[in-house]
KEKE-3310 file (N, C-alpha, C; in steps of 0.2 Angstrom, whole numbers, plus 5000, padded with zeros to 4 digits):
npx = (4951:4941:4935:4917:4906:4892:4876:4873:4861:4858:4850:4847:4857:4866:4881:4883:4877:4884:4897:4896:4894:4906:4915:4910:4911:4925:4927:4922:4908:4894:4884:4870:4860:4847:4838:4828:4827:4835:4853:4858:4857:4857:4857:4871:4877:4877:4882:4893:4905:4914:4927:4926:4933:4933:4920:4915:4906:4889:4874:4863:4866:4872:4864:4860:4846:4841:4847:4841:4828:4828:4832:4822:4812:4817:4816:4827:4836:4849:4843:4828:4813:4799:4783:4772:4759:4763:4766:4778:4788:4786:4789:4802:4807:4806:4815:4827:4828:4830:4843:4851:4863:4877:4883:4879:4886:4899:4900:4898:4908:4922:4918:4912:4923:4932:4925:4925:4939:4944:4937:4942:4955:4952:4947:4958:4964:4956:4957:4969:4969:4969:4957:4951:4949:4945:4947:4953:4958:4968:4970:4965:4951:4945:4938:4929:4927:4918:4915:4918:4911:4909:4922:4927:4919:4923:4937:4937:4931:4941:4952:4946:4946:4960:4963:4957:4965:4966:4972:4975:4975:4975:4971:4974:4968:4978:4985:4975:4974:4986:4985:4976:4980:4975:4962:4953:4950:4937:4937:4939:4947:4951:4949:4960:4957:4967:4966:4955:4947:4943:4933:4928:4911:4903:4911:4917:4905:4901:4912:4913:4901:4904:4915:4910:4900:4909:4915:4905:4894:4876:4864:4848:4838:4825:4818:4807:4806:4792:4788:4793:4797:4797:4803:4805:4814:4822:4825:4817:4813:4814:4803:4800:4794:4785:4792:4802:4816:4829:4842:4857:4862:4856:4856:4852:4852:4847:4846:4838:4826:4826:4818:4805:4808:4814:4803:4795:4801:4797:4804:4809:4815:4821:4821:4823:4821:4834:4833:4844:4853:4863:4874:4884:4898:4907:4921:4923:4935:4948:4959:4955:4956:4953:4962:4958:4944:4930:4921:4909:4906:4896:4886:4883:4887:4894:4909:4917:4931:4930:4935:4940:4929:4918:4909:4895:4885:4872:4860:4848:4833:4821:4808:4795:4798:4798:4797:4799:4808:4815:4817:4821:4828:4839:4843:4848:4860:4867:4868:4876:4889:4898:4901:4910:4919:4924:4929:4920:4907:4891:4878:4860:4852:4845:4831:4833:4847:4849:4853:4846:4845:4843:4848:4850:4844:4846:4838:4847:4858:4867:4874:4866:4871:4875:4871:4855:4846:4834:4832:4842:4849:4851:4858:4861:4864:4866:4859:4869:4868:4875:4887:4887:4893:4906:4907:4905:4914:4918:4906:4903:4914:4912:4900:4903:4912:4903:4895:4903:4905:4915:4925:4921:4931:4930:4923:4906:4895:4888:4881:4870:4857:4845:4842:4831:4820)
npy = (4910:4918:4917:4912:4924:4925:4924:4927:4933:4933:4941:4938:4932:4938:4946:4956:4950:4937:4942:4948:4937:4931:4940:4941:4928:4927:4934:4927:4924:4914:4910:4912:4911:4918:4915:4920:4914:4901:4896:4898:4909:4926:4945:4947:4937:4939:4951:4964:4962:4971:4981:4996:5010:5021:5025:5037:5046:5049:5041:5050:5065:5080:5083:5070:5069:5076:5069:5057:5059:5061:5049:5041:5040:5032:5016:5007:5013:5016:5019:5019:5024:5016:5022:5025:5024:5023:5027:5025:5026:5039:5047:5042:5048:5062:5064:5060:5070:5081:5078:5078:5087:5097:5100:5089:5079:5083:5083:5069:5062:5059:5050:5039:5035:5031:5020:5011:5009:5004:4992:4986:4983:4973:4963:4959:4953:4942:4935:4930:4919:4901:4895:4902:4908:4918:4924:4937:4953:4966:4977:4989:4998:5003:5017:5021:5031:5039:5051:5069:5077:5068:5065:5077:5078:5067:5069:5080:5074:5064:5072:5076:5064:5062:5072:5067:5058:5046:5034:5037:5037:5047:5044:5044:5038:5029:5026:5019:5008:5002:4996:4986:4976:4965:4967:4977:4995:5006:5020:5037:5039:5037:5034:5027:5020:5015:5012:5003:4987:4970:4954:4937:4936:4925:4914:4919:4920:4907:4901:4908:4904:4890:4891:4897:4887:4877:4881:4882:4890:4891:4889:4894:4891:4896:4903:4915:4930:4934:4940:4951:4951:4963:4971:4983:4991:4982:4968:4953:4941:4934:4929:4916:4905:4900:4898:4903:4913:4916:4928:4936:4946:4955:4955:4965:4963:4960:4966:4972:4970:4976:4987:4982:4972:4979:4987:4978:4978:4990:5001:5013:5012:5019:5013:5009:4996:4994:4987:4977:4970:4956:4946:4932:4931:4922:4925:4924:4922:4916:4923:4936:4942:4951:4962:4970:4976:4986:5001:5006:5021:5031:5022:5016:5003:4988:4979:4964:4954:4936:4921:4916:4920:4934:4945:4955:4969:4979:4993:5002:5000:5007:5001:4992:4975:4962:4948:4949:4950:4963:4963:4973:4982:4974:4972:4985:4985:4974:4980:4991:4986:4982:4995:5001:4990:4983:4970:4961:4955:4955:4943:4941:4939:4925:4924:4915:4916:4927:4935:4943:4955:4965:4981:4988:5004:5019:5034:5045:5040:5034:5021:5011:5009:5004:5005:5002:5015:5014:5000:4992:4980:4978:4978:4986:4984:4988:4993:4996:5000:5002:4998:4987:4974:4978:4984:4974:4967:4977:4981:4969:4969:4981:4978:4968:4975:4984:4975:4971:4982:4990:5004:5008:5004:5013:5029:5030:5039:5046:5037:5033:5022:5025:5038:5043:5041)
npz = (5155:5167:5184:5187:5183:5183:5175:5158:5147:5130:5117:5101:5088:5078:5072:5082:5094:5094:5096:5108:5117:5115:5121:5134:5138:5139:5151:5161:5162:5161:5147:5137:5122:5114:5099:5086:5073:5064:5064:5052:5043:5043:5044:5046:5038:5024:5020:5014:5020:5025:5034:5041:5045:5037:5036:5043:5042:5046:5041:5041:5034:5026:5010:5008:5009:4998:4987:4989:4987:4973:4968:4972:4962:4952:4948:4948:4956:4969:4981:4991:4997:5003:5001:5014:5027:5039:5056:5062:5052:5048:5060:5061:5049:5051:5062:5055:5045:5053:5058:5047:5044:5044:5056:5064:5058:5060:5074:5076:5069:5075:5085:5079:5070:5080:5086:5075:5072:5084:5084:5072:5076:5086:5078:5072:5082:5085:5073:5074:5082:5083:5080:5071:5054:5043:5031:5033:5028:5029:5019:5014:5007:4991:4985:4971:4957:4943:4939:4938:4948:4959:4961:4967:4978:4985:4987:4995:5006:5009:5013:5025:5032:5033:5042:5053:5056:5049:5038:5021:5003:4989:4973:4955:4939:4934:4946:4953:4944:4945:4958:4956:4945:4938:4933:4922:4925:4923:4927:4933:4944:4962:4979:4991:5005:5017:5029:5030:5029:5024:5024:5025:5028:5030:5034:5045:5054:5055:5061:5073:5079:5081:5089:5101:5104:5107:5118:5128:5127:5126:5114:5109:5097:5085:5094:5098:5106:5116:5127:5141:5157:5170:5185:5198:5192:5185:5174:5175:5169:5153:5141:5130:5118:5127:5138:5152:5154:5164:5171:5176:5169:5155:5137:5123:5107:5092:5079:5065:5071:5083:5089:5091:5101:5111:5115:5121:5133:5138:5132:5121:5105:5090:5074:5057:5045:5033:5018:5009:4995:4989:4979:4974:4963:4950:4942:4924:4918:4927:4930:4932:4946:4961:4972:4982:4992:4986:4983:4972:4968:4962:4959:4971:4975:4982:4982:4985:4986:4989:4994:4981:4973:4970:4979:4976:4981:4986:4987:4996:5004:5012:5021:5029:5036:5024:5013:5000:4985:4976:4960:4951:4958:4960:4947:4944:4952:4945:4931:4933:4936:4925:4920:4928:4930:4917:4913:4919:4913:4916:4920:4919:4934:4944:4955:4965:4967:4974:4989:5003:5016:5031:5036:5051:5054:5062:5065:5066:5061:5069:5080:5093:5108:5124:5142:5149:5156:5162:5165:5175:5173:5160:5144:5128:5111:5095:5079:5070:5056:5040:5045:5053:5053:5053:5066:5075:5084:5093:5099:5106:5115:5122:5128:5137:5145:5151:5157:5167:5175:5171:5164:5147:5133:5122:5121:5123:5125:5115:5109:5116:5120:5123:5118:5111:5118)
capx = (4945:4941:4929:4911:4903:4885:4873:4871:4856:4859:4844:4850:4863:4870:4887:4883:4876:4890:4903:4895:4895:4913:4919:4907:4914:4932:4927:4920:4901:4890:4881:4864:4858:4840:4838:4821:4827:4840:4859:4861:4857:4855:4860:4878:4880:4877:4884:4899:4911:4919:4928:4926:4934:4932:4913:4914:4900:4883:4869:4860:4871:4869:4864:4857:4839:4839:4849:4836:4821:4829:4833:4815:4808:4820:4815:4833:4841:4852:4840:4821:4809:4792:4778:4768:4756:4766:4768:4785:4791:4785:4793:4809:4809:4806:4821:4832:4828:4833:4850:4854:4866:4885:4884:4878:4891:4905:4899:4898:4914:4927:4916:4911:4929:4935:4922:4927:4946:4944:4934:4947:4960:4949:4946:4965:4966:4952:4959:4976:4967:4969:4950:4948:4952:4939:4950:4954:4963:4967:4974:4961:4945:4945:4932:4930:4922:4918:4913:4921:4908:4910:4929:4928:4916:4927:4943:4936:4930:4947:4955:4943:4948:4967:4962:4954:4971:4965:4977:4972:4979:4970:4974:4972:4966:4984:4986:4970:4975:4992:4983:4972:4983:4972:4956:4952:4946:4935:4936:4944:4952:4948:4953:4962:4956:4971:4963:4949:4949:4937:4933:4922:4907:4900:4916:4917:4899:4901:4918:4912:4896:4908:4920:4906:4897:4914:4916:4900:4888:4870:4860:4841:4836:4818:4815:4806:4804:4785:4787:4799:4795:4801:4801:4809:4820:4826:4822:4816:4813:4812:4798:4801:4792:4781:4797:4805:4823:4831:4849:4859:4863:4852:4859:4848:4855:4841:4846:4832:4820:4827:4813:4799:4810:4814:4796:4792:4803:4795:4809:4807:4821:4818:4825:4820:4825:4836:4834:4850:4854:4869:4875:4891:4900:4913:4924:4924:4943:4951:4965:4952:4955:4954:4966:4955:4937:4929:4914:4907:4902:4890:4881:4882:4888:4900:4913:4922:4933:4929:4936:4940:4923:4917:4902:4892:4880:4870:4853:4845:4826:4818:4802:4794:4800:4795:4802:4799:4814:4813:4822:4823:4834:4845:4845:4852:4867:4870:4870:4881:4896:4903:4902:4917:4924:4922:4930:4915:4901:4887:4872:4854:4852:4839:4829:4836:4854:4850:4852:4844:4845:4840:4852:4846:4846:4844:4836:4853:4864:4872:4872:4863:4876:4875:4867:4849:4845:4827:4832:4849:4853:4850:4863:4858:4870:4863:4858:4875:4867:4879:4893:4885:4898:4912:4907:4903:4919:4918:4900:4904:4919:4909:4895:4907:4915:4898:4892:4908:4906:4921:4924:4922:4937:4929:4918:4900:4890:4884:4877:4865:4852:4838:4842:4825:4815)
capy = (4912:4920:4914:4913:4931:4925:4921:4932:4930:4938:4940:4939:4929:4941:4948:4959:4945:4933:4945:4949:4931:4930:4943:4939:4921:4928:4937:4922:4923:4909:4913:4908:4915:4916:4917:4919:4910:4896:4900:4897:4915:4933:4950:4947:4932:4940:4958:4965:4960:4977:4984:5003:5016:5026:5027:5041:5051:5045:5041:5057:5070:5085:5081:5064:5069:5078:5064:5051:5061:5060:5042:5037:5040:5027:5009:5003:5017:5013:5021:5019:5024:5014:5026:5022:5029:5021:5032:5024:5029:5047:5049:5041:5053:5069:5064:5060:5077:5085:5077:5079:5093:5097:5100:5083:5075:5085:5080:5062:5059:5056:5044:5033:5033:5027:5013:5007:5008:4999:4985:4983:4980:4967:4958:4956:4948:4936:4932:4927:4913:4895:4893:4907:4909:4921:4928:4944:4956:4973:4981:4995:4998:5008:5021:5022:5036:5040:5058:5075:5079:5064:5066:5083:5077:5062:5072:5084:5069:5061:5077:5076:5058:5063:5077:5063:5053:5040:5033:5038:5039:5050:5041:5045:5031:5025:5024:5014:5002:4999:4992:4981:4975:4960:4969:4984:4999:5011:5025:5042:5039:5034:5035:5021:5020:5010:5010:4998:4980:4965:4947:4933:4936:4918:4910:4922:4918:4900:4899:4911:4900:4884:4893:4898:4881:4873:4884:4881:4894:4887:4892:4892:4893:4897:4905:4922:4933:4936:4945:4953:4953:4968:4973:4987:4993:4976:4963:4947:4935:4934:4924:4914:4898:4899:4897:4909:4913:4921:4929:4941:4952:4954:4959:4965:4965:4959:4968:4977:4969:4978:4991:4978:4969:4984:4989:4973:4980:4997:5005:5016:5013:5020:5010:5007:4991:4996:4981:4977:4963:4954:4940:4930:4930:4919:4928:4919:4921:4916:4928:4942:4942:4958:4962:4975:4977:4992:5004:5009:5026:5033:5016:5013:4995:4986:4974:4961:4947:4931:4914:4915:4924:4941:4947:4962:4971:4986:4996:5004:5000:5008:4999:4986:4969:4958:4943:4950:4952:4968:4961:4979:4984:4969:4973:4991:4983:4971:4984:4996:4984:4983:5002:5002:4984:4980:4963:4958:4955:4951:4940:4942:4935:4922:4926:4910:4917:4933:4936:4950:4956:4972:4985:4992:5011:5024:5041:5050:5036:5032:5015:5011:5005:5006:5002:5006:5019:5012:4994:4992:4974:4978:4982:4986:4984:4987:4999:4998:5002:4999:4997:4982:4969:4981:4986:4968:4965:4983:4980:4964:4971:4986:4974:4964:4980:4987:4970:4970:4988:4993:5009:5006:5006:5018:5033:5029:5043:5049:5031:5031:5018:5028:5045:5045:5039)
capz = (5157:5174:5188:5185:5185:5183:5169:5154:5142:5124:5112:5094:5086:5073:5074:5089:5099:5095:5099:5115:5120:5115:5126:5141:5140:5142:5157:5166:5162:5157:5142:5133:5117:5111:5092:5083:5067:5065:5064:5045:5039:5045:5041:5046:5033:5016:5018:5010:5024:5026:5040:5038:5048:5032:5036:5049:5041:5048:5036:5041:5032:5021:5003:5007:5008:4991:4983:4990:4983:4966:4967:4973:4956:4948:4951:4949:4960:4975:4987:4990:5003:5001:5004:5019:5032:5046:5061:5064:5047:5049:5066:5059:5044:5054:5065:5050:5042:5059:5059:5041:5044:5045:5063:5067:5055:5063:5081:5076:5066:5079:5089:5074:5069:5086:5087:5070:5073:5090:5081:5067:5080:5089:5072:5071:5088:5084:5067:5076:5086:5079:5078:5066:5047:5039:5026:5035:5024:5031:5014:5012:5002:4986:4983:4964:4954:4936:4937:4942:4954:4964:4963:4971:4985:4989:4988:5001:5012:5010:5017:5032:5035:5035:5048:5058:5058:5045:5032:5015:4997:4984:4967:4948:4936:4934:4953:4955:4940:4948:4964:4953:4939:4935:4930:4919:4929:4919:4932:4933:4950:4968:4986:4994:5013:5019:5036:5030:5027:5022:5026:5022:5034:5031:5037:5052:5058:5056:5065:5079:5082:5083:5095:5106:5106:5110:5125:5133:5126:5124:5109:5109:5090:5084:5101:5097:5112:5116:5133:5145:5164:5174:5192:5202:5187:5182:5170:5179:5165:5146:5139:5123:5117:5133:5143:5156:5154:5169:5170:5180:5164:5149:5132:5118:5100:5088:5073:5063:5075:5090:5092:5094:5106:5116:5117:5126:5140:5139:5130:5114:5101:5083:5068:5051:5042:5026:5015:5004:4991:4987:4976:4972:4955:4949:4936:4919:4918:4934:4931:4934:4953:4964:4978:4987:4991:4983:4982:4965:4972:4959:4959:4978:4974:4986:4978:4990:4985:4994:4992:4974:4970:4971:4981:4974:4985:4987:4988:5003:5003:5018:5022:5034:5034:5020:5010:4992:4982:4971:4955:4948:4962:4959:4940:4945:4954:4939:4926:4935:4938:4920:4919:4932:4929:4911:4913:4922:4909:4921:4917:4923:4940:4946:4961:4969:4968:4978:4996:5006:5023:5033:5040:5056:5053:5067:5062:5066:5058:5074:5083:5100:5112:5131:5147:5150:5163:5165:5167:5177:5171:5152:5139:5122:5106:5089:5075:5066:5049:5035:5049:5058:5054:5055:5073:5079:5090:5098:5102:5111:5120:5126:5132:5142:5150:5155:5162:5173:5178:5169:5159:5141:5129:5118:5123:5120:5127:5110:5106:5121:5117:5125:5117:5108:5123)
cpx = (4945:4935:4922:4908:4895:4883:4871:4866:4856:4853:4847:4857:4867:4877:4888:4882:4881:4896:4902:4896:4902:4917:4916:4910:4921:4932:4923:4912:4899:4885:4876:4862:4852:4840:4831:4821:4832:4847:4862:4861:4854:4858:4868:4881:4881:4879:4890:4905:4916:4920:4930:4927:4933:4924:4912:4909:4894:4878:4865:4865:4868:4869:4860:4849:4837:4841:4844:4830:4822:4829:4826:4811:4811:4820:4822:4838:4844:4848:4832:4818:4802:4787:4773:4765:4758:4768:4776:4790:4791:4789:4800:4812:4810:4813:4827:4833:4832:4840:4854:4858:4873:4887:4884:4884:4898:4905:4900:4905:4919:4925:4915:4918:4932:4932:4925:4935:4947:4942:4939:4952:4958:4948:4953:4967:4962:4955:4966:4975:4967:4962:4947:4952:4946:4941:4951:4959:4963:4972:4970:4955:4946:4938:4933:4925:4923:4917:4917:4918:4909:4918:4930:4925:4921:4934:4943:4935:4937:4952:4953:4946:4955:4967:4960:4960:4970:4970:4974:4976:4974:4974:4970:4970:4972:4986:4982:4972:4981:4990:4979:4974:4979:4965:4956:4948:4944:4932:4941:4949:4948:4952:4954:4962:4960:4970:4958:4952:4942:4939:4928:4917:4904:4905:4917:4911:4900:4907:4917:4907:4900:4912:4915:4903:4903:4916:4911:4894:4882:4866:4853:4838:4828:4814:4813:4803:4797:4784:4793:4796:4800:4798:4806:4816:4825:4822:4822:4817:4812:4808:4799:4799:4789:4786:4800:4812:4825:4839:4851:4860:4859:4855:4854:4852:4849:4841:4841:4826:4821:4821:4807:4801:4811:4807:4793:4795:4802:4800:4808:4814:4818:4823:4820:4824:4827:4838:4840:4850:4861:4869:4882:4892:4906:4916:4925:4931:4945:4956:4962:4951:4956:4958:4962:4947:4936:4922:4914:4903:4896:4884:4879:4883:4895:4903:4918:4924:4933:4930:4936:4934:4923:4910:4900:4886:4878:4862:4852:4837:4823:4810:4801:4797:4796:4800:4802:4806:4813:4819:4825:4829:4840:4848:4850:4859:4870:4872:4875:4888:4900:4905:4909:4922:4922:4924:4925:4908:4896:4881:4866:4854:4845:4838:4832:4844:4855:4849:4850:4844:4843:4845:4848:4848:4842:4842:4842:4859:4869:4870:4869:4868:4877:4871:4861:4849:4838:4828:4840:4853:4852:4855:4860:4864:4867:4863:4864:4874:4871:4886:4892:4891:4905:4913:4906:4908:4918:4912:4900:4909:4916:4903:4898:4909:4909:4895:4897:4909:4912:4920:4926:4928:4936:4923:4912:4894:4885:4879:4872:4859:4845:4838:4835:4819:4811)
cpy = (4913:4916:4916:4920:4931:4923:4927:4929:4935:4936:4943:4936:4931:4943:4951:4954:4940:4936:4947:4943:4929:4933:4942:4933:4922:4931:4933:4921:4917:4912:4909:4913:4913:4919:4915:4914:4904:4900:4900:4904:4921:4938:4950:4942:4935:4947:4958:4963:4965:4979:4992:5009:5022:5029:5031:5046:5047:5046:5047:5062:5074:5082:5074:5064:5071:5073:5058:5053:5060:5053:5038:5036:5035:5020:5005:5007:5013:5014:5021:5019:5022:5018:5022:5027:5027:5027:5032:5027:5036:5050:5048:5047:5060:5069:5064:5067:5081:5084:5077:5085:5092:5097:5093:5078:5077:5083:5073:5059:5055:5050:5038:5031:5029:5020:5009:5005:5003:4992:4982:4980:4973:4962:4955:4951:4942:4932:4928:4921:4907:4893:4897:4908:4911:4926:4936:4947:4964:4978:4987:4993:5004:5011:5024:5026:5037:5047:5063:5077:5075:5064:5072:5082:5072:5064:5076:5079:5065:5066:5077:5070:5059:5067:5073:5057:5046:5040:5032:5040:5041:5048:5043:5038:5027:5022:5018:5007:4998:4994:4986:4979:4969:4961:4976:4988:5005:5017:5031:5043:5036:5036:5028:5022:5014:5008:5005:4991:4976:4958:4943:4932:4929:4914:4913:4920:4911:4898:4902:4907:4893:4886:4893:4892:4877:4875:4885:4886:4890:4892:4889:4895:4893:4899:4913:4924:4936:4940:4946:4955:4958:4970:4977:4989:4988:4971:4956:4941:4938:4928:4922:4906:4896:4896:4903:4908:4918:4922:4935:4948:4950:4958:4959:4967:4965:4962:4973:4976:4972:4983:4987:4974:4974:4987:4984:4974:4987:5002:5007:5016:5014:5017:5009:5002:4994:4990:4982:4970:4962:4947:4938:4929:4927:4922:4922:4917:4921:4921:4935:4942:4949:4957:4966:4974:4984:4994:5008:5015:5029:5028:5014:5006:4993:4980:4971:4954:4942:4924:4912:4918:4931:4942:4954:4963:4978:4987:4997:5005:5001:5006:4994:4980:4965:4954:4944:4953:4957:4967:4967:4982:4980:4971:4980:4989:4979:4975:4989:4993:4984:4990:5004:4996:4981:4973:4958:4959:4951:4949:4941:4937:4932:4924:4921:4912:4924:4932:4943:4950:4964:4975:4989:4999:5016:5030:5046:5046:5034:5025:5016:5007:5008:5003:5006:5009:5017:5005:4992:4986:4973:4982:4981:4988:4983:4993:5001:5000:4998:4997:4991:4977:4972:4983:4980:4967:4971:4983:4975:4966:4976:4983:4971:4969:4983:4981:4969:4977:4991:4999:5007:5008:5012:5022:5032:5033:5045:5043:5029:5028:5021:5036:5047:5043:5045)
cpz = (5165:5178:5186:5188:5186:5176:5165:5148:5136:5119:5106:5093:5080:5076:5081:5095:5100:5098:5106:5119:5120:5120:5133:5143:5143:5149:5163:5166:5159:5153:5138:5128:5114:5103:5089:5077:5069:5064:5057:5041:5043:5042:5041:5041:5026:5015:5015:5014:5025:5033:5038:5043:5044:5033:5042:5048:5042:5042:5035:5040:5027:5014:5003:5006:5000:4986:4983:4987:4976:4964:4968:4967:4951:4951:4952:4953:4966:4981:4986:4997:5001:5005:5008:5024:5039:5050:5062:5059:5047:5054:5064:5054:5047:5058:5060:5047:5047:5059:5053:5040:5046:5052:5066:5064:5059:5071:5081:5074:5070:5083:5085:5072:5074:5087:5081:5070:5079:5087:5076:5071:5083:5084:5071:5076:5087:5079:5069:5080:5081:5076:5073:5060:5043:5034:5027:5031:5025:5026:5011:5008:4998:4985:4976:4961:4947:4934:4941:4948:4960:4966:4968:4978:4989:4991:4995:5007:5014:5015:5024:5035:5037:5041:5054:5060:5054:5039:5026:5009:4992:4977:4960:4945:4936:4941:4955:4951:4942:4954:4961:4946:4935:4932:4927:4924:4925:4924:4931:4939:4956:4974:4989:5002:5015:5026:5036:5028:5025:5024:5023:5028:5035:5035:5045:5056:5060:5061:5072:5083:5085:5089:5101:5109:5110:5117:5129:5132:5123:5120:5109:5102:5090:5091:5100:5104:5112:5122:5137:5152:5168:5181:5195:5198:5185:5178:5174:5175:5158:5144:5131:5122:5123:5139:5146:5156:5159:5168:5175:5175:5158:5143:5126:5112:5095:5082:5071:5067:5082:5093:5095:5100:5112:5119:5122:5133:5142:5137:5123:5110:5094:5078:5063:5047:5035:5022:5009:5001:4990:4983:4975:4965:4955:4942:4930:4918:4925:4935:4933:4941:4955:4970:4983:4986:4989:4984:4976:4967:4969:4960:4966:4978:4978:4982:4983:4987:4990:4991:4985:4970:4972:4973:4979:4978:4985:4988:4995:5002:5010:5018:5027:5031:5030:5016:5002:4990:4976:4965:4951:4951:4961:4952:4940:4947:4948:4933:4927:4935:4932:4918:4922:4930:4923:4909:4915:4918:4913:4917:4922:4929:4942:4953:4967:4971:4972:4985:4998:5013:5025:5038:5045:5056:5058:5063:5062:5063:5063:5078:5090:5104:5119:5136:5148:5156:5166:5168:5169:5175:5164:5149:5132:5117:5100:5085:5071:5059:5045:5039:5053:5059:5056:5063:5078:5085:5095:5102:5108:5116:5125:5131:5138:5147:5154:5160:5168:5176:5177:5164:5152:5137:5125:5121:5119:5121:5121:5107:5111:5118:5118:5123:5113:5112:5126)
residu = (MET:THR:GLN:ASN:LYS:GLY:LYS:ALA:LEU:ILE:ILE:GLY:ALA:GLY:ILE:ALA:GLY:LEU:SER:SER:ALA:TYR:TYR:LEU:LEU:GLN:GLN:GLY:TRP:SER:VAL:GLU:ILE:LEU:GLU:GLN:ASN:ASP:LEU:SER:ASN:ASN:CYS:SER:TYR:GLY:ASN:ALA:GLY:MET:ILE:VAL:PRO:SER:HIS:PHE:THR:PRO:LEU:ALA:ALA:PRO:GLY:VAL:VAL:ALA:GLN:GLY:ILE:ARG:TRP:MET:PHE:ASP:SER:LYS:SER:PRO:PHE:TYR:VAL:LYS:PRO:SER:LEU:SER:THR:ASP:LEU:PHE:SER:TRP:GLY:ILE:LYS:PHE:LEU:LYS:HIS:SER:ASN:GLN:LYS:HIS:VAL:ASP:ARG:SER:ALA:SER:ALA:ILE:ARG:ASP:LEU:ASN:LEU:ALA:SER:SER:LEU:LEU:TYR:ASN:GLU:ILE:ALA:ALA:LYS:ASP:GLU:PHE:ASN:PHE:GLU:LEU:ASN:GLN:ASN:GLY:ILE:LEU:MET:LEU:TYR:LYS:THR:GLU:LYS:VAL:ARG:GLU:GLU:GLU:THR:GLU:LEU:ALA:HIS:LYS:ALA:VAL:SER:LEU:GLY:LEU:SER:VAL:ASP:ILE:LEU:ASP:GLN:LYS:GLY:ILE:GLN:GLU:LEU:GLU:PRO:ASN:ILE:ARG:MET:ASP:VAL:ILE:GLY:GLY:ILE:ASN:TYR:LYS:CYS:ASP:GLY:HIS:MET:ASN:PRO:MET:LYS:LEU:MET:LYS:GLN:MET:ILE:SER:TYR:LEU:LYS:ASN:ASN:GLY:VAL:VAL:PHE:TYR:THR:HIS:HIS:LYS:VAL:THR:GLY:ILE:GLU:THR:SER:GLU:SER:THR:ILE:LYS:ALA:VAL:ILE:ALA:ASN:ASP:LYS:LYS:PHE:THR:ALA:ASP:CYS:PHE:VAL:MET:THR:GLY:GLY:SER:PHE:LEU:PRO:GLU:LEU:ALA:GLN:LYS:ALA:GLY:ILE:LYS:ILE:GLN:LEU:MET:PRO:GLY:LYS:GLY:TYR:SER:PHE:MET:HIS:THR:PRO:GLU:ASN:PRO:VAL:ASN:THR:MET:ASN:HIS:ALA:ALA:LEU:LEU:LEU:GLU:ALA:ARG:VAL:ALA:VAL:THR:PRO:MET:ASN:GLY:GLN:ILE:ARG:PHE:GLY:GLY:THR:MET:GLU:LEU:ALA:SER:HIS:HIS:ASP:LYS:ILE:ASN:MET:LYS:ARG:VAL:GLU:GLY:ILE:VAL:ARG:SER:ILE:PRO:GLN:TYR:LEU:PRO:ASP:PHE:GLN:MET:HIS:TYR:LYS:LYS:GLU:SER:GLU:ILE:TRP:PHE:GLY:TYR:ARG:PRO:CYS:ALA:PRO:ASP:GLY:LEU:PRO:TYR:LEU:GLY:GLN:SER:SER:GLN:LEU:LYS:ASN:LEU:ILE:ILE:ALA:GLY:GLY:GLY:GLY:MET:MET:GLY:LEU:SER:LEU:GLY:PRO:ILE:PHE:GLY:LYS:THR:VAL:SER:GLU:LEU:ALA:ASN:SER:GLN:LYS:PRO:THR:VAL:GLU:ILE:LYS:ILE:PHE:ASN:PRO:GLU:ARG:PHE:SER)
# end
């Protein structure tokens, strides 16, 4: 640890907030974290736990709109936009349409790749510490497909990945089966993105919170921000639970609640919460273990081995925040699994077995990461979408670098948090 640099106040205790605290702490800052809920559950806990340099294509990409429209008429489909008169949804949708083109994909790919690769290396460093053991496994993620159409699309994408310097193998059914000898694979082939990895996000979050507390970070749970006082282009105080919190540096994470948080500081950030579901499954036969995480591509289902079990997750439901679980969406996930993995004969899931969370989705599919130009002591880190957990450490490292007036490890200009202001 270095000498004290001042006090940092972080809003949000998801992976972006915790990682920011972790790296600020290393640079000698005293750190406090405000969290509107408790520390037992947020979007960083129940996700697929994947580290994904393979996800260099932003959500806003060619073909996504047409596919999304087809899926909207199927109650069990992987994607759904709830019809709404919301001006926020309309504005978000217009920008999404504008960015769903090849030029945007090509412009963004290397920047997204660099963020994820840098974050993957940081995960290796964290996992090497004695305080951490979150089942980090950097052995790749399998992209599995059942149709010729998706094979062609994924093969083209794999060649693009290779041109970006990523480590990738294109495999037939036999090659996939050799990587997973303990379970049957009813697929025609797949791509092994050897650059990817996976972990147990629940263990990561709990261990990170414990590490931060043991090193002096103060958490204020059930503290919802109700106001932000600004003066002369700086934040003077954040108000939560009728108390004023002051600091030298303020960090906004906030996940899918980032827009309303930023609005309190007079900053416009556009996000839509993309609701996803997951559940844990214990194989009936313990022999049926998986070595790799995987994506069942046509079904858009994530599969991650965790602590002797398997987490299945999926769907993208764009709508306002609500606590209702759409069991038809969950049923869509459950029914698709044995189509790819016939050894897993799935049973109907109870609502109490389902976890849900919100991916913070920007209209151009890119994160928000950088220093505010309007408020000089504010740093924003969020909007990771489906890459949120993957990007956690590099978000935190970048926040620390900006707070210390250092040049960021990774170029972040394209992720300007005020690009839609």
